C-alpha positions as CSV (number, residue, x, y, z in Angstrom):
1,X,-18.5,-13.3,5.6
2,X,-19.5,-13.7,9.2
3,X,-18.3,-11.1,11.7
4,X,-18.5,-10.9,15.5
5,X,-18.2,-7.8,17.6
6,X,-15.4,-7.3,20.2
7,X,-16.1,-5.5,23.5
8,X,-13.7,-2.6,23.8
9,X,-15.2,-1.3,27.1
10,X,-16.5,2.3,26.9
11,X,-20.2,2.9,27.0
12,X,-21.3,1.9,23.5
13,X,-21.3,-1.9,23.9
14,X,-18.3,-2.4,21.6
15,X,-19.7,-0.5,18.6
16,X,-17.3,0.4,15.8
17,X,-15.4,3.7,15.6
18,X,-17.0,6.4,13.5
19,X,-14.5,8.6,11.6
20,X,-14.5,11.5,11.5
21,X,-16.1,12.4,14.8
22,X,-16.5,15.7,16.7
23,X,-15.1,16.0,20.3
24,X,-15.0,19.4,22.1
25,X,-16.0,21.0,18.8
26,X,-13.0,19.7,17.0
27,X,-13.0,17.1,14.2
28,X,-10.9,13.9,14.7
29,X,-10.0,11.7,11.8
30,X,-8.5,8.8,13.8
31,X,-8.2,7.5,17.4
32,X,-7.1,9.9,20.1
33,X,-5.8,9.7,23.7
34,X,-6.9,13.2,24.6
35,X,-8.3,13.4,28.2
36,X,-7.9,9.6,28.7
37,X,-5.6,7.5,30.8
38,X,-3.2,7.3,27.9
39,X,-5.3,4.7,26.0
40,X,-6.6,5.6,22.5
41,X,-10.3,5.9,22.1
42,X,-12.8,6.9,19.5
43,X,-16.4,8.1,19.3
44,X,-18.9,5.6,18.0
45,X,-21.1,8.3,16.5
46,X,-20.3,11.3,14.4
47,X,-20.6,13.7,17.3
48,X,-19.3,12.8,20.8
49,X,-20.4,16.2,22.1
50,X,-24.0,15.3,21.5
51,X,-24.1,11.5,21.9
52,X,-21.3,10.8,24.4
53,X,-20.8,7.3,22.9
54,X,-17.3,5.9,22.8
55,X,-15.0,2.8,22.8
56,X,-11.4,2.2,23.5
57,X,-9.5,1.5,20.2
58,X,-7.9,-1.8,19.5
59,X,-4.2,-1.5,18.7
60,X,-3.7,-5.0,17.3
61,X,-5.4,-7.1,14.7
62,X,-7.9,-9.6,16.2
63,X,-10.4,-12.4,15.4
64,X,-11.6,-13.1,11.9
65,X,-10.9,-16.4,10.1
66,X,-7.2,-15.8,10.7
67,X,-7.6,-15.0,14.4
68,X,-5.6,-11.8,14.4
69,X,-2.9,-12.6,11.8
70,X,-1.4,-9.4,10.4
71,X,-2.9,-7.6,7.4
72,X,-1.3,-8.0,3.9
73,X,-1.3,-5.0,1.7
74,X,-2.2,-4.8,-1.1
75,X,-4.9,-7.5,-1.2
76,X,-7.5,-8.4,-3.7
77,X,-11.2,-8.4,-2.7
78,X,-14.0,-8.6,-5.2
79,X,-11.3,-8.2,-8.0
80,X,-10.3,-4.8,-6.6
81,X,-7.0,-3.7,-5.1
82,X,-7.0,-2.6,-1.4
83,X,-4.1,-0.8,0.3
84,X,-6.3,0.0,3.3
85,X,-8.6,-1.8,5.6
86,X,-12.3,-1.8,4.5
87,X,-15.7,-2.0,6.2
88,X,-17.5,-3.4,3.1
89,X,-20.0,-6.2,4.1
90,X,-18.8,-6.1,7.7
91,X,-21.4,-4.2,9.7
92,X,-19.2,-1.2,10.2
93,X,-16.0,-2.9,11.5
94,X,-12.9,-2.6,9.4
95,X,-11.1,-5.7,8.3
96,X,-8.2,-6.7,6.0
97,X,-7.2,-9.8,4.2
98,X,-4.3,-11.7,5.7
99,X,-3.1,-13.0,2.3
100,X,-2.7,-11.3,-1.0
101,X,-6.0,-12.5,-2.4
102,X,-9.1,-12.7,-0.2
103,X,-11.1,-13.9,-3.2
104,X,-9.1,-17.1,-3.3
105,X,-8.0,-17.7,0.3
106,X,-10.9,-16.2,2.4
107,X,-8.4,-15.2,5.1
108,X,-9.0,-12.1,7.2
109,X,-8.7,-10.3,10.5
110,X,-10.3,-7.2,12.0
111,X,-8.0,-4.2,11.8
112,X,-6.5,-2.3,14.7
113,X,-8.6,0.8,15.1
114,X,-5.4,2.8,15.7
115,X,-4.4,2.3,12.1
116,X,-7.6,3.7,10.7
117,X,-8.4,7.2,9.5
118,X,-11.3,8.9,7.9
119,X,-9.6,9.9,4.7
120,X,-7.9,6.7,3.4
121,X,-10.4,3.8,3.4
122,X,-11.3,1.9,0.3
123,X,-10.0,0.3,-2.8
124,X,-7.8,2.0,-5.4
125,X,-10.0,2.8,-8.4
126,X,-8.3,2.0,-11.7
127,X,-8.3,3.8,-14.0
128,X,-8.7,7.2,-12.3
129,X,-8.3,10.7,-13.6
130,X,-5.8,13.2,-12.1
131,X,-5.2,16.6,-13.6
132,X,-7.1,15.5,-16.7
133,X,-4.8,12.4,-17.2
134,X,-5.9,8.8,-16.9
135,X,-3.9,6.4,-14.6
136,X,-4.2,2.6,-14.5
137,X,-1.7,2.2,-11.6
138,X,-0.4,4.0,-8.6
139,X,1.6,7.1,-9.4
140,X,4.0,9.6,-7.9
141,X,2.7,12.5,-9.9
142,X,1.8,15.4,-7.7
143,X,3.3,13.6,-4.6
144,X,5.6,15.9,-2.6
145,X,7.9,13.2,-1.4
146,X,7.7,10.9,-4.4
147,X,5.5,8.3,-2.7
148,X,3.2,6.2,-4.7
149,X,-0.5,6.9,-4.3
150,X,-3.9,6.1,-5.9
151,X,-7.3,7.7,-6.1
152,X,-10.2,6.2,-4.2
153,X,-12.6,7.7,-6.8
154,X,-12.7,7.4,-10.5
155,X,-12.0,11.1,-10.9
156,X,-9.7,12.7,-8.3
157,X,-10.1,16.1,-9.9
158,X,-13.8,16.1,-8.9
159,X,-13.6,14.0,-5.7
160,X,-10.1,14.2,-4.2
161,X,-9.9,11.1,-2.1
162,X,-6.7,9.1,-2.0
163,X,-4.4,6.8,-0.2
164,X,-0.7,5.9,-0.3
165,X,0.2,2.6,-2.1
166,X,2.3,1.1,0.6
167,X,2.6,-2.7,0.6
168,X,3.0,-4.4,4.0
169,X,6.3,-5.8,3.1
170,X,7.9,-3.8,0.3
171,X,9.6,-6.7,-1.3
172,X,11.0,-6.5,-4.9
173,X,9.6,-8.1,-7.9
174,X,11.0,-11.6,-8.5
175,X,11.8,-12.2,-12.2
176,X,11.1,-14.7,-13.6
177,X,8.0,-15.9,-11.7
178,X,5.4,-18.5,-12.4
179,X,1.7,-17.6,-12.6
180,X,-0.9,-20.1,-13.8
181,X,1.9,-22.4,-14.9
182,X,3.4,-19.7,-17.2
183,X,6.8,-18.0,-16.7
184,X,6.9,-14.2,-16.6
185,X,10.0,-12.0,-16.9
186,X,8.2,-8.7,-16.7
187,X,5.3,-7.2,-14.9
188,X,1.9,-8.4,-16.3
189,X,-1.7,-7.5,-16.3
190,X,-2.8,-11.1,-16.6
191,X,-5.4,-11.9,-14.0
192,X,-5.1,-8.4,-12.6
193,X,-7.9,-6.5,-10.9
194,X,-8.6,-3.2,-12.6
195,X,-6.1,-3.9,-15.4
196,X,-3.2,-3.1,-13.0
197,X,0.4,-4.2,-13.7
198,X,1.7,-6.6,-11.0
199,X,4.5,-9.0,-10.3
200,X,5.1,-11.9,-7.9
201,X,7.6,-11.3,-5.1
202,X,8.6,-15.0,-5.1
203,X,9.6,-17.4,-7.8
204,X,6.1,-19.0,-7.9
205,X,2.9,-17.1,-7.4
206,X,0.9,-20.3,-7.8
207,X,2.3,-21.8,-4.6
208,X,3.1,-18.6,-2.5
209,X,0.4,-16.1,-3.5
210,X,2.8,-13.2,-2.9
211,X,2.6,-10.2,-5.1
212,X,2.9,-6.4,-5.4
213,X,1.6,-3.8,-7.7
214,X,4.3,-2.7,-10.1
215,X,5.6,0.9,-9.9
216,X,5.6,2.6,-13.3
217,X,7.9,5.4,-12.1
218,X,11.0,5.8,-10.0
219,X,9.8,6.6,-6.5
220,X,10.7,7.6,-2.9
221,X,14.3,7.6,-1.8
222,X,16.0,10.8,-0.6
223,X,15.5,12.4,-4.0
224,X,11.7,12.3,-3.8
225,X,11.3,10.0,-6.7
226,X,13.5,11.7,-9.2
227,X,14.4,9.6,-12.3
228,X,17.5,7.4,-12.5
229,X,20.7,8.6,-14.1
230,X,22.8,5.9,-16.0
231,X,25.6,5.3,-15.7
232,X,26.3,6.3,-12.1
233,X,29.2,5.9,-9.8
234,X,28.6,4.0,-6.5
235,X,31.4,2.8,-4.2
236,X,33.9,3.8,-6.9
237,X,32.3,1.5,-9.4
238,X,30.2,2.2,-12.6
239,X,26.6,1.0,-12.7
240,X,24.6,0.8,-15.9
241,X,21.6,-0.6,-14.2
242,X,19.7,-0.5,-10.9
243,X,21.2,-2.4,-8.0
244,X,20.1,-3.9,-4.7
245,X,23.4,-3.7,-3.0
246,X,23.1,-2.5,0.6
247,X,19.3,-2.2,0.5
248,X,16.3,-4.1,1.8
249,X,16.3,-6.2,-1.4
250,X,14.6,-3.5,-3.5
251,X,16.4,-2.1,-6.5
252,X,17.6,1.5,-6.5
253,X,19.5,3.9,-8.6
254,X,21.4,7.1,-8.2
255,X,19.7,10.2,-9.5
256,X,22.9,11.9,-10.4
257,X,26.0,10.6,-12.2
258,X,27.9,10.1,-9.0
259,X,26.3,8.7,-5.9
260,X,29.6,8.9,-4.0
261,X,29.5,12.7,-4.3
262,X,25.8,13.6,-4.3
263,X,24.2,10.8,-2.2
264,X,20.8,11.1,-4.0
265,X,18.8,8.1,-5.0
266,X,15.3,6.6,-5.8
267,X,13.8,3.2,-5.9
268,X,13.6,1.9,-9.4
269,X,10.4,1.5,-11.4
270,X,9.6,-2.2,-11.7
271,X,8.7,-1.7,-15.4
272,X,12.1,-0.3,-16.5
273,X,13.7,-3.6,-17.1
274,X,13.4,-7.2,-18.3
275,X,15.8,-8.4,-15.6
276,X,17.9,-6.4,-13.3
277,X,21.6,-7.0,-12.9
278,X,23.9,-5.3,-10.3
279,X,27.6,-4.8,-10.3
280,X,30.3,-3.2,-12.4
281,X,29.5,-2.4,-16.0
282,X,26.5,-4.8,-16.1
283,X,24.0,-4.0,-18.9
284,X,20.3,-4.5,-18.9
285,X,17.7,-4.4,-21.6
286,X,15.3,-1.5,-21.2
287,X,11.7,-1.6,-22.3
288,X,10.9,1.4,-24.5
């Protein structure tokens, strides 16, 4: 991969940001606009107080083989799953893939510095250990708001580094989908980096290369990822399955027996069903 350097002004000749860095005896984990003209900047060494080296931060993607096309998360690089930008093999500048699979498409852009932080760079490591339990996918366990996350080390208990598992476009799984000419009606580990369950988000992965990691648990929503309750009442109708009515396309469920009264909900685990149906008294086949 060939990388060029951008000139961000400052006094460091366009060197990459270094996170964390010390400024006025305080530690900064991302770009700051303190004592500037409003523009975000970063130190280009670990200690601005000593070295006085800095650059303005880029707030947009730029250059690369995609010439500034937006990042796609997650993406596959060297058969690993990334939900963050990375500086691997790039001389210190963070970059991202602009398709779901860099290994196949070789499409990338440099990342906006303003989206970087010191604590969340790197690939998810699967499997990883958390509280003595092994995980082969992102999890909501231990998350205060029910958001999916992964460890950036093989053992979170010993080295607690992590990132949220947030896709760029949180599209739902599309069942069935085609992968390598075969039809899939559930999430699969076939061809997966790190033995992770995944699904296509269009009808044909072979042509579109659109995918997401499958959630094994109900997640987010205003209930903080509490499990679904079936059946539930919504809009004075009875639902026996998750639904995508009045959502962004993702399937959700009530987390009490009556959404109309309690208004609590979560997004549904992608692995809970063979095929989701929505509407009155529709049934689905659950995987046990």
